[in-house]
C-alpha positions as CSV (number, residue, x, y, z in Angstrom):
1,X,-22.3,25.7,15.9
2,X,-19.6,24.0,17.2
3,X,-19.4,20.4,17.8
4,X,-18.9,19.2,21.3
5,X,-21.1,15.9,21.9
6,X,-20.4,12.8,19.5
7,X,-22.1,9.5,19.3
8,X,-20.1,6.6,17.9
9,X,-21.8,3.6,16.9
10,X,-19.3,0.7,15.8
11,X,-16.5,1.4,18.7
12,X,-15.6,-2.3,18.7
13,X,-14.8,-2.9,15.2
14,X,-11.8,-2.9,13.2
15,X,-11.8,1.0,12.9
16,X,-13.7,2.1,15.6
17,X,-10.7,1.9,18.7
18,X,-9.0,4.5,16.7
19,X,-11.9,6.7,16.3
20,X,-12.6,6.6,19.8
21,X,-9.2,7.6,20.8
22,X,-8.9,10.3,18.5
23,X,-12.2,11.8,19.3
24,X,-10.9,11.5,23.2
25,X,-7.7,13.0,22.3
26,X,-9.6,16.2,21.1
27,X,-11.9,16.5,23.9
28,X,-14.9,15.7,22.6
29,X,-17.6,14.1,24.8
30,X,-18.4,10.6,23.6
31,X,-21.4,8.4,23.7
32,X,-21.0,4.6,22.2
33,X,-24.1,3.2,20.5
34,X,-24.3,-0.3,21.0
35,X,-27.3,-3.2,20.4
36,X,-28.8,-4.2,23.3
37,X,-27.9,-8.0,22.6
38,X,-24.0,-6.8,22.1
39,X,-21.6,-8.7,24.1
40,X,-18.9,-6.9,23.7
41,X,-17.4,-5.5,27.0
42,X,-18.1,-1.9,27.4
43,X,-14.4,-1.2,29.1
44,X,-14.0,2.2,27.5
45,X,-11.9,5.1,28.8
46,X,-13.5,7.3,32.0
47,X,-16.0,9.8,30.8
48,X,-17.3,7.5,28.0
49,X,-21.0,6.9,28.2
50,X,-22.8,3.8,26.7
51,X,-26.4,3.6,25.5
52,X,-27.7,0.4,24.4
53,X,-30.4,0.6,21.7
54,X,-33.0,-2.3,20.9
55,X,-31.8,-4.5,18.1
56,X,-33.9,-3.4,15.3
57,X,-32.3,0.1,15.5
58,X,-35.9,1.5,14.8
59,X,-35.8,5.1,13.7
60,X,-37.8,6.3,16.9
61,X,-35.6,4.3,19.4
62,X,-32.2,5.8,17.8
63,X,-34.0,9.0,17.7
64,X,-34.3,9.0,21.3
65,X,-30.5,7.9,22.0
66,X,-29.2,10.8,20.0
67,X,-31.0,13.6,21.3
68,X,-28.5,16.0,22.7
69,X,-25.9,15.0,20.2
70,X,-24.1,17.2,18.0
71,X,-22.6,14.7,15.9
72,X,-23.1,10.9,15.0
73,X,-20.3,8.6,13.3
74,X,-21.0,5.0,12.1
75,X,-17.9,2.3,11.9
76,X,-20.1,-0.4,11.0
77,X,-19.2,-2.4,8.0
78,X,-21.7,-0.5,5.4
79,X,-23.0,-3.5,3.2
80,X,-26.0,-5.8,3.2
81,X,-28.7,-4.8,5.9
82,X,-26.2,-2.1,7.4
83,X,-27.3,0.4,4.0
84,X,-30.9,0.4,5.6
85,X,-29.2,0.9,9.0
86,X,-27.2,3.6,7.6
87,X,-30.6,5.2,6.5
88,X,-32.5,5.1,9.7
89,X,-29.2,6.4,11.6
90,X,-29.1,9.4,9.2
91,X,-33.3,9.9,9.6
92,X,-32.9,9.7,13.4
93,X,-30.3,12.2,13.2
94,X,-32.7,14.6,11.7
95,X,-35.6,13.9,14.2
96,X,-33.0,14.5,17.1
97,X,-31.3,17.5,15.7
98,X,-28.0,16.3,15.4
99,X,-25.9,18.9,13.1
100,X,-23.5,16.2,11.6
101,X,-23.7,12.6,10.4
102,X,-20.4,10.9,9.2
103,X,-21.6,7.2,7.7
104,X,-19.6,4.1,7.2
105,X,-17.7,5.1,4.4
106,X,-14.0,5.1,4.9
107,X,-13.4,3.7,1.5
108,X,-10.6,1.9,0.6
109,X,-11.7,3.1,-2.9
110,X,-13.7,6.0,-4.0
111,X,-17.1,4.7,-3.6
112,X,-18.5,7.7,-6.4
113,X,-16.3,6.2,-8.9
114,X,-18.2,4.3,-11.5
115,X,-15.4,1.8,-12.3
116,X,-15.9,1.1,-8.7
117,X,-19.4,0.7,-8.7
118,X,-19.5,-1.2,-11.6
119,X,-16.8,-4.0,-10.3
120,X,-18.0,-3.9,-6.9
121,X,-21.8,-3.5,-5.9
122,X,-20.8,-3.1,-2.2
123,X,-19.6,0.4,-3.0
124,X,-23.0,1.2,-4.5
125,X,-24.8,0.7,-0.9
126,X,-22.1,3.5,0.5
127,X,-22.8,5.7,-2.4
128,X,-26.7,5.1,-1.8
129,X,-26.3,5.9,2.1
130,X,-24.3,9.4,1.1
131,X,-26.9,10.1,-1.5
132,X,-29.7,9.6,1.1
133,X,-28.1,11.7,3.9
134,X,-27.6,14.2,1.1
135,X,-30.9,14.6,0.1
136,X,-32.0,15.0,3.9
137,X,-29.6,17.6,4.3
138,X,-30.9,19.3,1.3
139,X,-34.4,19.2,2.9
140,X,-33.1,19.9,6.4
141,X,-30.9,23.0,6.9
142,X,-29.7,21.9,10.5
143,X,-28.4,18.6,9.4
144,X,-25.2,17.8,7.3
145,X,-23.0,15.1,6.4
146,X,-19.4,14.3,5.9
147,X,-18.2,11.2,4.0
148,X,-14.4,10.2,4.6
149,X,-12.5,8.4,1.6
150,X,-9.1,7.3,3.1
151,X,-7.6,4.4,0.6
152,X,-6.5,1.0,1.9
153,X,-6.2,0.4,5.8
154,X,-2.6,0.0,5.6
155,X,-1.9,-1.4,9.2
156,X,-5.1,-3.6,9.4
157,X,-4.7,-6.8,6.9
158,X,-1.6,-7.2,5.2
159,X,-3.2,-10.3,3.4
160,X,-5.9,-7.8,2.3
161,X,-3.4,-5.6,0.7
162,X,-2.0,-8.8,-0.9
163,X,0.9,-8.6,1.1
164,X,2.5,-12.1,2.4
165,X,5.3,-11.8,4.9
166,X,5.6,-15.5,6.1
167,X,6.6,-16.4,2.5
168,X,8.0,-12.8,1.8
169,X,6.1,-12.0,-1.2
170,X,3.7,-9.3,-2.6
171,X,1.3,-9.5,-5.6
172,X,2.3,-6.6,-8.1
173,X,0.0,-5.3,-10.6
174,X,1.4,-4.3,-14.1
175,X,4.6,-2.5,-13.7
176,X,3.8,-1.8,-9.9
177,X,4.5,2.1,-10.3
178,X,1.0,3.2,-10.1
179,X,0.7,5.6,-7.0
180,X,-2.3,5.3,-4.7
181,X,-3.3,6.3,-1.1
182,X,-3.5,4.7,1.9
183,X,-4.1,5.4,5.5
184,X,-3.2,3.9,8.5
185,X,-5.9,3.3,11.4
186,X,-4.5,6.2,13.5
187,X,-4.8,8.8,10.6
188,X,-8.4,7.8,9.9
189,X,-9.5,8.2,13.4
190,X,-7.3,11.5,13.6
191,X,-9.0,12.8,10.5
192,X,-12.5,11.8,11.3
193,X,-11.9,13.9,14.6
194,X,-10.4,16.8,12.5
195,X,-13.4,17.0,10.3
196,X,-15.6,18.0,13.3
197,X,-13.3,20.5,14.2
198,X,-14.0,21.9,11.1
199,X,-17.6,21.8,10.5
200,X,-18.0,24.4,8.1
201,X,-15.3,23.5,5.6
202,X,-16.2,20.0,5.5
203,X,-20.2,20.1,5.5
204,X,-21.8,18.3,2.9
205,X,-18.6,16.8,1.3
206,X,-16.6,13.9,0.5
207,X,-13.1,14.2,2.0
208,X,-10.2,12.7,0.8
209,X,-7.0,12.0,3.1
210,X,-4.2,9.6,3.3
211,X,-1.0,8.9,5.5
212,X,1.0,8.4,2.2
213,X,0.7,8.1,-1.6
214,X,3.1,5.1,-3.0
215,X,3.6,2.8,-5.4
216,X,3.5,-0.9,-4.9
217,X,7.1,-1.3,-5.6
218,X,8.0,1.5,-2.8
219,X,5.9,-0.8,-0.3
220,X,7.6,-3.7,-1.1
221,X,11.2,-2.7,-0.8
222,X,9.9,-0.9,2.5
223,X,9.3,-4.3,3.6
224,X,12.5,-5.6,2.6
225,X,14.2,-2.7,4.1
226,X,12.1,-3.5,7.3
227,X,12.9,-7.4,7.4
228,X,16.0,-7.1,6.2
229,X,15.5,-9.9,3.4
230,X,14.4,-9.9,-0.1
231,X,11.0,-10.4,-1.2
232,X,9.3,-12.1,-4.1
233,X,7.3,-10.3,-6.7
234,X,4.4,-12.0,-7.8
235,X,3.0,-10.3,-10.9
236,X,-0.1,-10.1,-12.7
237,X,-1.3,-8.2,-15.8
238,X,-4.1,-6.0,-14.2
239,X,-6.9,-6.0,-17.2
240,X,-6.9,-9.9,-17.3
241,X,-6.9,-9.6,-13.0
242,X,-10.0,-7.5,-13.2
243,X,-11.6,-9.8,-15.9
244,X,-11.0,-13.1,-14.0
245,X,-11.7,-12.0,-10.7
246,X,-15.0,-10.0,-11.7
247,X,-16.4,-13.3,-13.2
248,X,-15.5,-15.0,-10.0
249,X,-17.2,-12.3,-8.0
250,X,-20.4,-12.5,-10.3
251,X,-20.4,-16.2,-9.4
252,X,-20.7,-15.5,-5.9
253,X,-16.9,-15.9,-4.5
254,X,-16.5,-13.5,-1.8
255,X,-12.9,-13.8,-2.0
256,X,-12.9,-12.4,-5.7
257,X,-14.7,-9.4,-4.4
258,X,-12.1,-8.6,-1.8
259,X,-9.3,-9.2,-4.5
260,X,-11.4,-6.5,-6.9
261,X,-11.3,-4.1,-3.9
262,X,-7.8,-4.4,-3.5
263,X,-7.0,-3.8,-7.4
264,X,-8.9,-0.9,-7.5
265,X,-7.2,0.3,-4.3
266,X,-4.0,0.0,-6.1
267,X,-5.0,1.4,-9.2
268,X,-7.6,3.9,-9.0
269,X,-6.8,5.6,-5.6
270,X,-4.2,8.3,-6.1
271,X,-6.4,11.3,-4.2
272,X,-4.0,14.2,-4.4
273,X,-5.8,15.5,-7.4
274,X,-9.2,15.5,-5.9
275,X,-11.1,18.9,-5.2
276,X,-11.7,17.7,-1.6
277,X,-8.2,16.5,-0.9
278,X,-8.1,17.6,2.4
279,X,-4.6,17.2,4.2
280,X,-3.9,20.9,4.1
281,X,-7.5,21.8,5.7
282,X,-7.3,19.3,8.2
283,X,-3.5,20.2,9.2
284,X,-2.4,16.8,8.3
285,X,1.0,15.6,6.8
286,X,2.1,12.5,5.2
287,X,3.6,9.9,7.5
288,X,6.8,7.9,6.7
289,X,6.4,4.9,5.0
290,X,9.0,3.2,6.3
291,X,8.2,4.0,9.8
292,X,4.7,2.6,9.1
293,X,6.1,-0.6,7.7
294,X,8.3,-0.9,10.7
295,X,5.5,-0.8,13.3
296,X,3.6,-3.1,11.2
297,X,6.6,-5.7,11.0
298,X,7.2,-5.4,15.0
299,X,3.6,-5.3,15.8
300,X,3.0,-8.7,13.9
301,X,5.9,-10.2,14.9
302,X,7.4,-10.6,11.6
303,X,11.2,-10.1,12.6
């Protein structure tokens, strides 16, 4: 059955606006879900409706909000208490007769990777939410799920990617020649919308997409071309870096957790060989790295 009506939770976050824009560009009918206490402005394009739900997001309340929807997408950050929120939304989808649930995966790295789960417990939460949706799908044939794994958000935070334009430097792991998949926010939003345009082919799967698959060396050279200046390479031996950052992360250092995610996204994120690498299926082509970097440089006022 075709998907037309889509509910989106997290429309005001880092990724939500790109997903909302893509859904509207493909003529989906969109309802934004918000907590009753939310103070973010509901200034969405014409035709987008808003439903506010009690802050508890109890299954019964969410179920009522979702009645009549064909799909639900969540782009809230999937950690801590949000894991239970994902469970409740999935359960409400089943109760409301929703066909497709896209949880907050959108991984910088593959949450199904054992290396990832061992280093960063956050991704165990993502895996748990996906596994719960899979269990519900096995028990309810009318319900299904899709997770989207996209690599690092390339144009979200340069600091997160260990790219430091103010001092014209970038951190490099080992030789800097390992290929890794990354996606712009536009690409992630577009891929999410196109999943719903291919409901049968994407049913109950982890789907992998990218804007490009690059090396750290290629990225720093692209920034040098875009800024017209030479950049410094700050080199780290990857295994030693992993050990040191894991020790700090285990001691409660949140910054070290982000460093480990950056490392994994640079060393264990080449999606091209994945079984469900879906660029062809979704009709997507690689973006141009130089163009993406130039846009980032211009938007952030780096020239």
